[in-house]
PyMOL Python script that loads the backbone (N, CA, C, O; Angstrom):
from pymol import cmd

cmd.read_pdbstr("""\
ATOM      1  N   MET A   1     107.605  58.256 172.748  1.00  0.00           N
ATOM      2  CA  MET A   1     106.340  58.878 172.470  1.00  0.00           C
ATOM      3  C   MET A   1     106.472  59.952 171.375  1.00  0.00           C
ATOM      4  O   MET A   1     105.479  60.323 170.750  1.00  0.00           O
ATOM      5  N   PHE A   2     107.706  60.452 171.144  1.00  0.00           N
ATOM      6  CA  PHE A   2     107.925  61.501 170.151  1.00  0.00           C
ATOM      7  C   PHE A   2     109.054  61.135 169.196  1.00  0.00           C
ATOM      8  O   PHE A   2     110.008  60.452 169.569  1.00  0.00           O
ATOM      9  N   ASP A   3     108.926  61.600 167.963  1.00  0.00           N
ATOM     10  CA  ASP A   3     110.002  61.529 166.981  1.00  0.00           C
ATOM     11  C   ASP A   3     110.539  62.942 166.807  1.00  0.00           C
ATOM     12  O   ASP A   3     109.763  63.892 166.700  1.00  0.00           O
ATOM     13  N   VAL A   4     111.848  63.089 166.777  1.00  0.00           N
ATOM     14  CA  VAL A   4     112.455  64.409 166.595  1.00  0.00           C
ATOM     15  C   VAL A   4     112.152  64.905 165.183  1.00  0.00           C
ATOM     16  O   VAL A   4     112.392  64.204 164.200  1.00  0.00           O
ATOM     17  N   THR A   5     111.621  66.127 165.101  1.00  0.00           N
ATOM     18  CA  THR A   5     111.284  66.713 163.808  1.00  0.00           C
ATOM     19  C   THR A   5     112.134  67.940 163.492  1.00  0.00           C
ATOM     20  O   THR A   5     112.275  68.312 162.327  1.00  0.00           O
ATOM     21  N   ALA A   6     112.698  68.569 164.517  1.00  0.00           N
ATOM     22  CA  ALA A   6     113.558  69.744 164.308  1.00  0.00           C
ATOM     23  C   ALA A   6     114.551  69.823 165.453  1.00  0.00           C
ATOM     24  O   ALA A   6     114.246  69.470 166.592  1.00  0.00           O
ATOM     25  N   PHE A   7     115.754  70.298 165.123  1.00  0.00           N
ATOM     26  CA  PHE A   7     116.812  70.388 166.115  1.00  0.00           C
ATOM     27  C   PHE A   7     117.762  71.500 165.719  1.00  0.00           C
ATOM     28  O   PHE A   7     118.179  71.595 164.565  1.00  0.00           O
ATOM     29  N   GLU A   8     118.100  72.340 166.680  1.00  0.00           N
ATOM     30  CA  GLU A   8     119.115  73.360 166.466  1.00  0.00           C
ATOM     31  C   GLU A   8     120.044  73.332 167.669  1.00  0.00           C
ATOM     32  O   GLU A   8     119.629  73.636 168.787  1.00  0.00           O
ATOM     33  N   HIS A   9     121.300  72.969 167.439  1.00  0.00           N
ATOM     34  CA  HIS A   9     122.269  72.824 168.516  1.00  0.00           C
ATOM     35  C   HIS A   9     122.304  74.070 169.395  1.00  0.00           C
ATOM     36  O   HIS A   9     122.460  75.188 168.903  1.00  0.00           O
ATOM     37  N   GLY A  10     122.158  73.863 170.699  1.00  0.00           N
ATOM     38  CA  GLY A  10     122.204  74.966 171.653  1.00  0.00           C
ATOM     39  C   GLY A  10     120.963  75.832 171.680  1.00  0.00           C
ATOM     40  O   GLY A  10     120.954  76.860 172.358  1.00  0.00           O
ATOM     41  N   ALA A  11     119.904  75.448 170.957  1.00  0.00           N
ATOM     42  CA  ALA A  11     118.711  76.298 170.906  1.00  0.00           C
ATOM     43  C   ALA A  11     117.423  75.525 171.222  1.00  0.00           C
ATOM     44  O   ALA A  11     116.690  75.908 172.133  1.00  0.00           O
ATOM     45  N   HIS A  12     117.136  74.446 170.488  1.00  0.00           N
ATOM     46  CA  HIS A  12     115.882  73.722 170.729  1.00  0.00           C
ATOM     47  C   HIS A  12     115.927  72.327 170.127  1.00  0.00           C
ATOM     48  O   HIS A  12     116.746  72.009 169.265  1.00  0.00           O
ATOM     49  N   ILE A  13     115.008  71.515 170.622  1.00  0.00           N
ATOM     50  CA  ILE A  13     114.714  70.217 170.040  1.00  0.00           C
ATOM     51  C   ILE A  13     113.194  70.082 170.045  1.00  0.00           C
ATOM     52  O   ILE A  13     112.546  70.337 171.060  1.00  0.00           O
ATOM     53  N   THR A  14     112.636  69.684 168.917  1.00  0.00           N
ATOM     54  CA  THR A  14     111.188  69.590 168.773  1.00  0.00           C
ATOM     55  C   THR A  14     110.832  68.207 168.260  1.00  0.00           C
ATOM     56  O   THR A  14     111.519  67.648 167.406  1.00  0.00           O
ATOM     57  N   GLY A  15     109.750  67.667 168.794  1.00  0.00           N
ATOM     58  CA  GLY A  15     109.296  66.358 168.359  1.00  0.00           C
ATOM     59  C   GLY A  15     107.792  66.325 168.176  1.00  0.00           C
ATOM     60  O   GLY A  15     107.054  67.108 168.774  1.00  0.00           O
ATOM     61  N   ARG A  16     107.359  65.403 167.338  1.00  0.00           N
ATOM     62  CA  ARG A  16     105.935  65.180 167.128  1.00  0.00           C
ATOM     63  C   ARG A  16     105.619  63.768 167.588  1.00  0.00           C
ATOM     64  O   ARG A  16     106.471  62.882 167.534  1.00  0.00           O
ATOM     65  N   GLY A  17     104.401  63.567 168.037  1.00  0.00           N
ATOM     66  CA  GLY A  17     104.000  62.257 168.531  1.00  0.00           C
ATOM     67  C   GLY A  17     104.228  61.161 167.508  1.00  0.00           C
ATOM     68  O   GLY A  17     104.037  61.362 166.309  1.00  0.00           O
ATOM     69  N   THR A  18     104.634  60.014 167.987  1.00  0.00           N
ATOM     70  CA  THR A  18     104.774  58.855 167.112  1.00  0.00           C
ATOM     71  C   THR A  18     103.382  58.459 166.604  1.00  0.00           C
ATOM     72  O   THR A  18     102.378  58.876 167.183  1.00  0.00           O
ATOM     73  N   PRO A  19     103.309  57.672 165.547  1.00  0.00           N
ATOM     74  CA  PRO A  19     101.984  57.248 165.067  1.00  0.00           C
ATOM     75  C   PRO A  19     101.142  56.590 166.167  1.00  0.00           C
ATOM     76  O   PRO A  19      99.940  56.840 166.254  1.00  0.00           O
ATOM     77  N   ALA A  20     101.753  55.762 166.996  1.00  0.00           N
ATOM     78  CA  ALA A  20     100.999  55.111 168.077  1.00  0.00           C
ATOM     79  C   ALA A  20     100.477  56.139 169.081  1.00  0.00           C
ATOM     80  O   ALA A  20      99.332  56.045 169.524  1.00  0.00           O
ATOM     81  N   ALA A  21     101.305  57.114 169.442  1.00  0.00           N
ATOM     82  CA  ALA A  21     100.880  58.150 170.381  1.00  0.00           C
ATOM     83  C   ALA A  21      99.773  59.012 169.791  1.00  0.00           C
ATOM     84  O   ALA A  21      98.828  59.377 170.490  1.00  0.00           O
ATOM     85  N   GLU A  22      99.885  59.337 168.517  1.00  0.00           N
ATOM     86  CA  GLU A  22      98.870  60.184 167.887  1.00  0.00           C
ATOM     87  C   GLU A  22      97.552  59.431 167.667  1.00  0.00           C
ATOM     88  O   GLU A  22      96.487  60.048 167.661  1.00  0.00           O
ATOM     89  N   ARG A  23      97.613  58.114 167.489  1.00  0.00           N
ATOM     90  CA  ARG A  23      96.366  57.344 167.424  1.00  0.00           C
ATOM     91  C   ARG A  23      95.644  57.412 168.761  1.00  0.00           C
ATOM     92  O   ARG A  23      94.415  57.463 168.809  1.00  0.00           O
ATOM     93  N   ARG A  24      96.402  57.412 169.831  1.00  0.00           N
ATOM     94  CA  ARG A  24      95.806  57.416 171.173  1.00  0.00           C
ATOM     95  C   ARG A  24      95.369  58.805 171.625  1.00  0.00           C
ATOM     96  O   ARG A  24      94.283  58.960 172.184  1.00  0.00           O
ATOM     97  N   PHE A  25      96.217  59.831 171.384  1.00  0.00           N
ATOM     98  CA  PHE A  25      95.970  61.170 171.925  1.00  0.00           C
ATOM     99  C   PHE A  25      95.624  62.221 170.881  1.00  0.00           C
ATOM    100  O   PHE A  25      95.256  63.339 171.241  1.00  0.00           O
ATOM    101  N   GLY A  26      95.732  61.894 169.604  1.00  0.00           N
ATOM    102  CA  GLY A  26      95.569  62.892 168.558  1.00  0.00           C
ATOM    103  C   GLY A  26      96.897  63.584 168.319  1.00  0.00           C
ATOM    104  O   GLY A  26      97.898  63.222 168.938  1.00  0.00           O
ATOM    105  N   PRO A  27      96.929  64.580 167.427  1.00  0.00           N
ATOM    106  CA  PRO A  27      98.181  65.284 167.146  1.00  0.00           C
ATOM    107  C   PRO A  27      98.782  65.893 168.422  1.00  0.00           C
ATOM    108  O   PRO A  27      98.089  66.560 169.191  1.00  0.00           O
ATOM    109  N   ILE A  28     100.062  65.654 168.625  1.00  0.00           N
ATOM    110  CA  ILE A  28     100.750  66.112 169.834  1.00  0.00           C
ATOM    111  C   ILE A  28     102.196  66.454 169.463  1.00  0.00           C
ATOM    112  O   ILE A  28     102.829  65.761 168.667  1.00  0.00           O
ATOM    113  N   ALA A  29     102.695  67.521 170.050  1.00  0.00           N
ATOM    114  CA  ALA A  29     104.075  67.944 169.784  1.00  0.00           C
ATOM    115  C   ALA A  29     104.685  68.515 171.050  1.00  0.00           C
ATOM    116  O   ALA A  29     103.973  68.979 171.941  1.00  0.00           O
ATOM    117  N   VAL A  30     106.008  68.478 171.123  1.00  0.00           N
ATOM    118  CA  VAL A  30     106.723  69.021 172.287  1.00  0.00           C
ATOM    119  C   VAL A  30     107.978  69.725 171.799  1.00  0.00           C
ATOM    120  O   VAL A  30     108.628  69.279 170.854  1.00  0.00           O
ATOM    121  N   THR A  31     108.310  70.831 172.453  1.00  0.00           N
ATOM    122  CA  THR A  31     109.538  71.560 172.164  1.00  0.00           C
ATOM    123  C   THR A  31     110.270  71.851 173.466  1.00  0.00           C
ATOM    124  O   THR A  31     109.670  72.298 174.444  1.00  0.00           O
ATOM    125  N   TYR A  32     111.559  71.594 173.465  1.00  0.00           N
ATOM    126  CA  TYR A  32     112.449  71.985 174.556  1.00  0.00           C
ATOM    127  C   TYR A  32     113.329  73.097 173.997  1.00  0.00           C
ATOM    128  O   TYR A  32     114.103  72.867 173.068  1.00  0.00           O
ATOM    129  N   ARG A  33     113.216  74.307 174.558  1.00  0.00           N
ATOM    130  CA  ARG A  33     113.984  75.452 174.068  1.00  0.00           C
ATOM    131  C   ARG A  33     114.861  75.976 175.199  1.00  0.00           C
ATOM    132  O   ARG A  33     114.404  76.166 176.326  1.00  0.00           O
ATOM    133  N   VAL A  34     116.131  76.206 174.872  1.00  0.00           N
ATOM    134  CA  VAL A  34     117.067  76.748 175.852  1.00  0.00           C
ATOM    135  C   VAL A  34     117.484  78.146 175.404  1.00  0.00           C
ATOM    136  O   VAL A  34     117.773  78.373 174.230  1.00  0.00           O
ATOM    137  N   THR A  35     117.512  79.076 176.355  1.00  0.00           N
ATOM    138  CA  THR A  35     117.979  80.426 176.080  1.00  0.00           C
ATOM    139  C   THR A  35     118.984  80.823 177.142  1.00  0.00           C
ATOM    140  O   THR A  35     118.842  80.473 178.314  1.00  0.00           O
ATOM    141  N   ARG A  36     119.979  81.540 176.730  1.00  0.00           N
ATOM    142  CA  ARG A  36     121.010  82.010 177.661  1.00  0.00           C
ATOM    143  C   ARG A  36     120.493  83.259 178.365  1.00  0.00           C
ATOM    144  O   ARG A  36     120.013  84.189 177.717  1.00  0.00           O
ATOM    145  N   VAL A  37     120.591  83.276 179.690  1.00  0.00           N
ATOM    146  CA  VAL A  37     120.126  84.436 180.451  1.00  0.00           C
ATOM    147  C   VAL A  37     121.271  85.180 181.123  1.00  0.00           C
ATOM    148  O   VAL A  37     121.101  86.321 181.552  1.00  0.00           O
ATOM    149  N   ALA A  38     122.422  84.552 181.218  1.00  0.00           N
ATOM    150  CA  ALA A  38     123.627  85.161 181.779  1.00  0.00           C
ATOM    151  C   ALA A  38     124.820  84.351 181.289  1.00  0.00           C
ATOM    152  O   ALA A  38     124.653  83.325 180.630  1.00  0.00           O
ATOM    153  N   ARG A  39     126.013  84.811 181.611  1.00  0.00           N
ATOM    154  CA  ARG A  39     127.220  84.114 181.144  1.00  0.00           C
ATOM    155  C   ARG A  39     127.243  82.649 181.570  1.00  0.00           C
ATOM    156  O   ARG A  39     127.653  81.777 180.804  1.00  0.00           O
ATOM    157  N   SER A  40     126.802  82.390 182.789  1.00  0.00           N
ATOM    158  CA  SER A  40     126.850  81.012 183.291  1.00  0.00           C
ATOM    159  C   SER A  40     125.464  80.500 183.672  1.00  0.00           C
ATOM    160  O   SER A  40     125.340  79.651 184.554  1.00  0.00           O
ATOM    161  N   ALA A  41     124.426  81.005 183.017  1.00  0.00           N
ATOM    162  CA  ALA A  41     123.068  80.561 183.332  1.00  0.00           C
ATOM    163  C   ALA A  41     122.229  80.489 182.064  1.00  0.00           C
ATOM    164  O   ALA A  41     122.429  81.249 181.116  1.00  0.00           O
ATOM    165  N   SER A  42     121.298  79.566 182.075  1.00  0.00           N
ATOM    166  CA  SER A  42     120.383  79.429 180.943  1.00  0.00           C
ATOM    167  C   SER A  42     119.002  79.063 181.475  1.00  0.00           C
ATOM    168  O   SER A  42     118.828  78.724 182.645  1.00  0.00           O
ATOM    169  N   ARG A  43     118.049  79.141 180.589  1.00  0.00           N
ATOM    170  CA  ARG A  43     116.672  78.802 180.939  1.00  0.00           C
ATOM    171  C   ARG A  43     116.182  77.772 179.945  1.00  0.00           C
ATOM    172  O   ARG A  43     116.335  77.944 178.735  1.00  0.00           O
ATOM    173  N   LEU A  44     115.594  76.703 180.454  1.00  0.00           N
ATOM    174  CA  LEU A  44     115.043  75.653 179.616  1.00  0.00           C
ATOM    175  C   LEU A  44     113.530  75.659 179.767  1.00  0.00           C
ATOM    176  O   LEU A  44     113.012  75.522 180.875  1.00  0.00           O
ATOM    177  N   VAL A  45     112.823  75.817 178.660  1.00  0.00           N
ATOM    178  CA  VAL A  45     111.364  75.876 178.664  1.00  0.00           C
ATOM    179  C   VAL A  45     110.835  74.725 177.821  1.00  0.00           C
ATOM    180  O   VAL A  45     111.365  74.433 176.749  1.00  0.00           O
ATOM    181  N   VAL A  46     109.788  74.077 178.312  1.00  0.00           N
ATOM    182  CA  VAL A  46     109.146  72.993 177.585  1.00  0.00           C
ATOM    183  C   VAL A  46     107.739  73.426 177.207  1.00  0.00           C
ATOM    184  O   VAL A  46     107.001  73.982 178.020  1.00  0.00           O
ATOM    185  N   ARG A  47     107.387  73.161 175.965  1.00  0.00           N
ATOM    186  CA  ARG A  47     106.022  73.451 175.509  1.00  0.00           C
ATOM    187  C   ARG A  47     105.429  72.170 174.941  1.00  0.00           C
ATOM    188  O   ARG A  47     106.017  71.529 174.070  1.00  0.00           O
ATOM    189  N   LEU A  48     104.262  71.810 175.446  1.00  0.00           N
ATOM    190  CA  LEU A  48     103.542  70.629 174.990  1.00  0.00           C
ATOM    191  C   LEU A  48     102.263  71.095 174.303  1.00  0.00           C
ATOM    192  O   LEU A  48     101.439  71.772 174.917  1.00  0.00           O
ATOM    193  N   ASP A  49     102.096  70.737 173.039  1.00  0.00           N
ATOM    194  CA  ASP A  49     100.893  71.087 172.290  1.00  0.00           C
ATOM    195  C   ASP A  49     100.068  69.825 172.044  1.00  0.00           C
ATOM    196  O   ASP A  49     100.562  68.837 171.501  1.00  0.00           O
ATOM    197  N   VAL A  50      98.807  69.883 172.453  1.00  0.00           N
ATOM    198  CA  VAL A  50      97.888  68.759 172.290  1.00  0.00           C
ATOM    199  C   VAL A  50      96.658  69.273 171.557  1.00  0.00           C
ATOM    200  O   VAL A  50      96.022  70.222 172.015  1.00  0.00           O
ATOM    201  N   ALA A  51      96.314  68.664 170.432  1.00  0.00           N
ATOM    202  CA  ALA A  51      95.185  69.132 169.629  1.00  0.00           C
ATOM    203  C   ALA A  51      93.848  68.637 170.157  1.00  0.00           C
ATOM    204  O   ALA A  51      92.852  69.357 170.085  1.00  0.00           O
ATOM    205  N   ALA A  52      93.808  67.420 170.687  1.00  0.00           N
ATOM    206  CA  ALA A  52      92.542  66.836 171.148  1.00  0.00           C
ATOM    207  C   ALA A  52      92.189  67.394 172.520  1.00  0.00           C
ATOM    208  O   ALA A  52      92.871  67.105 173.503  1.00  0.00           O
ATOM    209  N   ARG A  53      91.144  68.180 172.590  1.00  0.00           N
ATOM    210  CA  ARG A  53      90.757  68.835 173.853  1.00  0.00           C
ATOM    211  C   ARG A  53      90.466  67.831 174.956  1.00  0.00           C
ATOM    212  O   ARG A  53      90.736  68.106 176.125  1.00  0.00           O
ATOM    213  N   ALA A  54      89.922  66.675 174.608  1.00  0.00           N
ATOM    214  CA  ALA A  54      89.584  65.683 175.629  1.00  0.00           C
ATOM    215  C   ALA A  54      90.817  65.179 176.369  1.00  0.00           C
ATOM    216  O   ALA A  54      90.730  64.793 177.535  1.00  0.00           O
ATOM    217  N   PHE A  55      91.973  65.182 175.690  1.00  0.00           N
ATOM    218  CA  PHE A  55      93.196  64.686 176.308  1.00  0.00           C
ATOM    219  C   PHE A  55      94.092  65.808 176.829  1.00  0.00           C
ATOM    220  O   PHE A  55      95.064  65.544 177.537  1.00  0.00           O
ATOM    221  N   ALA A  56      93.780  67.036 176.491  1.00  0.00           N
ATOM    222  CA  ALA A  56      94.669  68.145 176.838  1.00  0.00           C
ATOM    223  C   ALA A  56      94.889  68.270 178.337  1.00  0.00           C
ATOM    224  O   ALA A  56      96.033  68.392 178.776  1.00  0.00           O
ATOM    225  N   CYS A  57      93.847  68.244 179.120  1.00  0.00           N
ATOM    226  CA  CYS A  57      93.985  68.430 180.569  1.00  0.00           C
ATOM    227  C   CYS A  57      94.704  67.249 181.235  1.00  0.00           C
ATOM    228  O   CYS A  57      95.671  67.470 181.965  1.00  0.00           O
ATOM    229  N   PRO A  58      94.266  66.004 181.009  1.00  0.00           N
ATOM    230  CA  PRO A  58      94.985  64.882 181.629  1.00  0.00           C
ATOM    231  C   PRO A  58      96.451  64.804 181.191  1.00  0.00           C
ATOM    232  O   PRO A  58      97.328  64.528 182.010  1.00  0.00           O
ATOM    233  N   LEU A  59      96.716  65.046 179.903  1.00  0.00           N
ATOM    234  CA  LEU A  59      98.099  65.010 179.428  1.00  0.00           C
ATOM    235  C   LEU A  59      98.916  66.141 180.039  1.00  0.00           C
ATOM    236  O   LEU A  59     100.088  65.959 180.370  1.00  0.00           O
ATOM    237  N   ALA A  60      98.304  67.295 180.186  1.00  0.00           N
ATOM    238  CA  ALA A  60      99.022  68.432 180.766  1.00  0.00           C
ATOM    239  C   ALA A  60      99.419  68.141 182.208  1.00  0.00           C
ATOM    240  O   ALA A  60     100.559  68.404 182.592  1.00  0.00           O
ATOM    241  N   TRP A  61      98.504  67.602 183.016  1.00  0.00           N
ATOM    242  CA  TRP A  61      98.835  67.311 184.409  1.00  0.00           C
ATOM    243  C   TRP A  61      99.842  66.169 184.526  1.00  0.00           C
ATOM    244  O   TRP A  61     100.777  66.244 185.323  1.00  0.00           O
ATOM    245  N   GLY A  62      99.653  65.119 183.737  1.00  0.00           N
ATOM    246  CA  GLY A  62     100.623  64.017 183.743  1.00  0.00           C
ATOM    247  C   GLY A  62     101.964  64.476 183.215  1.00  0.00           C
ATOM    248  O   GLY A  62     103.012  64.099 183.739  1.00  0.00           O
ATOM    249  N   GLY A  63     101.926  65.299 182.167  1.00  0.00           N
ATOM    250  CA  GLY A  63     103.155  65.843 181.603  1.00  0.00           C
ATOM    251  C   GLY A  63     103.876  66.752 182.579  1.00  0.00           C
ATOM    252  O   GLY A  63     105.105  66.756 182.632  1.00  0.00           O
ATOM    253  N   LEU A  64     103.120  67.524 183.354  1.00  0.00           N
ATOM    254  CA  LEU A  64     103.723  68.418 184.340  1.00  0.00           C
ATOM    255  C   LEU A  64     104.573  67.642 185.339  1.00  0.00           C
ATOM    256  O   LEU A  64     105.706  68.025 185.629  1.00  0.00           O
ATOM    257  N   VAL A  65     104.027  66.565 185.855  1.00  0.00           N
ATOM    258  CA  VAL A  65     104.764  65.749 186.826  1.00  0.00           C
ATOM    259  C   VAL A  65     106.006  65.138 186.191  1.00  0.00           C
ATOM    260  O   VAL A  65     107.095  65.204 186.762  1.00  0.00           O
ATOM    261  N   MET A  66     105.846  64.542 185.008  1.00  0.00           N
ATOM    262  CA  MET A  66     106.973  63.889 184.349  1.00  0.00           C
ATOM    263  C   MET A  66     108.015  64.902 183.876  1.00  0.00           C
ATOM    264  O   MET A  66     109.216  64.676 184.027  1.00  0.00           O
ATOM    265  N   MET A  67     107.558  66.016 183.306  1.00  0.00           N
ATOM    266  CA  MET A  67     108.499  67.014 182.787  1.00  0.00           C
ATOM    267  C   MET A  67     109.255  67.705 183.910  1.00  0.00           C
ATOM    268  O   MET A  67     110.433  68.027 183.753  1.00  0.00           O
ATOM    269  N   ARG A  68     108.598  67.937 185.043  1.00  0.00           N
ATOM    270  CA  ARG A  68     109.295  68.556 186.169  1.00  0.00           C
ATOM    271  C   ARG A  68     110.459  67.675 186.612  1.00  0.00           C
ATOM    272  O   ARG A  68     111.564  68.162 186.850  1.00  0.00           O
ATOM    273  N   ARG A  69     110.200  66.386 186.720  1.00  0.00           N
ATOM    274  CA  ARG A  69     111.266  65.454 187.105  1.00  0.00           C
ATOM    275  C   ARG A  69     112.377  65.431 186.047  1.00  0.00           C
ATOM    276  O   ARG A  69     113.563  65.439 186.380  1.00  0.00           O
ATOM    277  N   GLN A  70     111.982  65.404 184.784  1.00  0.00           N
ATOM    278  CA  GLN A  70     112.950  65.392 183.689  1.00  0.00           C
ATOM    279  C   GLN A  70     113.790  66.673 183.699  1.00  0.00           C
ATOM    280  O   GLN A  70     115.007  66.615 183.528  1.00  0.00           O
ATOM    281  N   LEU A  71     113.149  67.820 183.896  1.00  0.00           N
ATOM    282  CA  LEU A  71     113.880  69.092 183.915  1.00  0.00           C
ATOM    283  C   LEU A  71     114.832  69.171 185.104  1.00  0.00           C
ATOM    284  O   LEU A  71     115.934  69.705 184.975  1.00  0.00           O
ATOM    285  N   LEU A  72     114.425  68.651 186.255  1.00  0.00           N
ATOM    286  CA  LEU A  72     115.329  68.628 187.409  1.00  0.00           C
ATOM    287  C   LEU A  72     116.536  67.733 187.135  1.00  0.00           C
ATOM    288  O   LEU A  72     117.656  68.070 187.522  1.00  0.00           O
ATOM    289  N   ASN A  73     116.317  66.590 186.468  1.00  0.00           N
ATOM    290  CA  ASN A  73     117.435  65.719 186.092  1.00  0.00           C
ATOM    291  C   ASN A  73     118.378  66.429 185.125  1.00  0.00           C
ATOM    292  O   ASN A  73     119.596  66.361 185.286  1.00  0.00           O
ATOM    293  N   LEU A  74     117.820  67.115 184.116  1.00  0.00           N
ATOM    294  CA  LEU A  74     118.653  67.861 183.171  1.00  0.00           C
ATOM    295  C   LEU A  74     119.430  68.971 183.878  1.00  0.00           C
ATOM    296  O   LEU A  74     120.599  69.202 183.569  1.00  0.00           O
ATOM    297  N   LYS A  75     118.797  69.651 184.811  1.00  0.00           N
ATOM    298  CA  LYS A  75     119.457  70.703 185.591  1.00  0.00           C
ATOM    299  C   LYS A  75     120.658  70.131 186.343  1.00  0.00           C
ATOM    300  O   LYS A  75     121.752  70.694 186.302  1.00  0.00           O
ATOM    301  N   ASN A  76     120.442  69.013 187.025  1.00  0.00           N
ATOM    302  CA  ASN A  76     121.538  68.393 187.786  1.00  0.00           C
ATOM    303  C   ASN A  76     122.674  67.961 186.872  1.00  0.00           C
ATOM    304  O   ASN A  76     123.842  68.155 187.208  1.00  0.00           O
ATOM    305  N   LEU A  77     122.354  67.382 185.731  1.00  0.00           N
ATOM    306  CA  LEU A  77     123.396  66.973 184.794  1.00  0.00           C
ATOM    307  C   LEU A  77     124.153  68.177 184.243  1.00  0.00           C
ATOM    308  O   LEU A  77     125.377  68.137 184.112  1.00  0.00           O
ATOM    309  N   ALA A  78     123.434  69.243 183.921  1.00  0.00           N
ATOM    310  CA  ALA A  78     124.082  70.443 183.393  1.00  0.00           C
ATOM    311  C   ALA A  78     124.994  71.083 184.431  1.00  0.00           C
ATOM    312  O   ALA A  78     126.103  71.508 184.108  1.00  0.00           O
ATOM    313  N   GLU A  79     124.532  71.153 185.676  1.00  0.00           N
ATOM    314  CA  GLU A  79     125.355  71.752 186.725  1.00  0.00           C
ATOM    315  C   GLU A  79     126.583  70.905 187.015  1.00  0.00           C
ATOM    316  O   GLU A  79     127.661  71.436 187.282  1.00  0.00           O
ATOM    317  N   ARG A  80     126.423  69.603 186.963  1.00  0.00           N
ATOM    318  CA  ARG A  80     127.567  68.719 187.196  1.00  0.00           C
ATOM    319  C   ARG A  80     128.585  68.886 186.080  1.00  0.00           C
ATOM    320  O   ARG A  80     129.787  68.931 186.343  1.00  0.00           O
ATOM    321  N   GLY A  81     128.125  68.980 184.836  1.00  0.00           N
ATOM    322  CA  GLY A  81     129.015  69.201 183.696  1.00  0.00           C
ATOM    323  C   GLY A  81     129.685  70.553 183.766  1.00  0.00           C
ATOM    324  O   GLY A  81     130.858  70.677 183.412  1.00  0.00           O
ATOM    325  N   TYR A  82     128.966  71.575 184.218  1.00  0.00           N
ATOM    326  CA  TYR A  82     129.531  72.926 184.337  1.00  0.00           C
ATOM    327  C   TYR A  82     130.631  72.940 185.388  1.00  0.00           C
ATOM    328  O   TYR A  82     131.685  73.538 185.172  1.00  0.00           O
ATOM    329  N   GLN A  83     130.402  72.294 186.515  1.00  0.00           N
ATOM    330  CA  GLN A  83     131.411  72.275 187.570  1.00  0.00           C
ATOM    331  C   GLN A  83     132.652  71.538 187.125  1.00  0.00           C
ATOM    332  O   GLN A  83     133.758  71.972 187.447  1.00  0.00           O
ATOM    333  N   ARG A  84     132.519  70.442 186.396  1.00  0.00           N
ATOM    334  CA  ARG A  84     133.689  69.717 185.899  1.00  0.00           C
ATOM    335  C   ARG A  84     134.490  70.572 184.928  1.00  0.00           C
ATOM    336  O   ARG A  84     135.719  70.515 184.908  1.00  0.00           O
ATOM    337  N   THR A  85     133.793  71.357 184.128  1.00  0.00           N
ATOM    338  CA  THR A  85     134.454  72.200 183.130  1.00  0.00           C
ATOM    339  C   THR A  85     135.274  73.299 183.796  1.00  0.00           C
ATOM    340  O   THR A  85     136.352  73.646 183.314  1.00  0.00           O
ATOM    341  N   TYR A  86     134.774  73.848 184.896  1.00  0.00           N
ATOM    342  CA  TYR A  86     135.419  75.006 185.507  1.00  0.00           C
ATOM    343  C   TYR A  86     136.143  74.691 186.812  1.00  0.00           C
ATOM    344  O   TYR A  86     136.599  75.618 187.481  1.00  0.00           O
ATOM    345  N   ASP A  87     136.268  73.429 187.202  1.00  0.00           N
ATOM    346  CA  ASP A  87     137.044  73.069 188.403  1.00  0.00           C
ATOM    347  C   ASP A  87     138.509  72.935 188.082  1.00  0.00           C
ATOM    348  O   ASP A  87     139.310  72.638 188.968  1.00  0.00           O
TER     349      ASP A  87
END
""", "prot")
cmd.dss("prot")
cmd.show_as("cartoon", "prot")
cmd.util.cbc("prot")
cmd.orient("prot")
């Protein structure tokens, strides 16, 4: 649904909707930003920008469900990788 438009290792990844997605929903973009909050902890924040007001609410609720699952998967993978590194 997105093409990567910007990337900074250890900081963020940003994408804009593919042409097919933008035909359906209008201009849409997403950013995943990670910030370090402690020596062994970080915070991952997702921002979804939708220009078409008619799709903003349905996309936000659908995105919330999908992104929550995705973020939990990323959390589990990160914790598993951290434990392997320090075991």
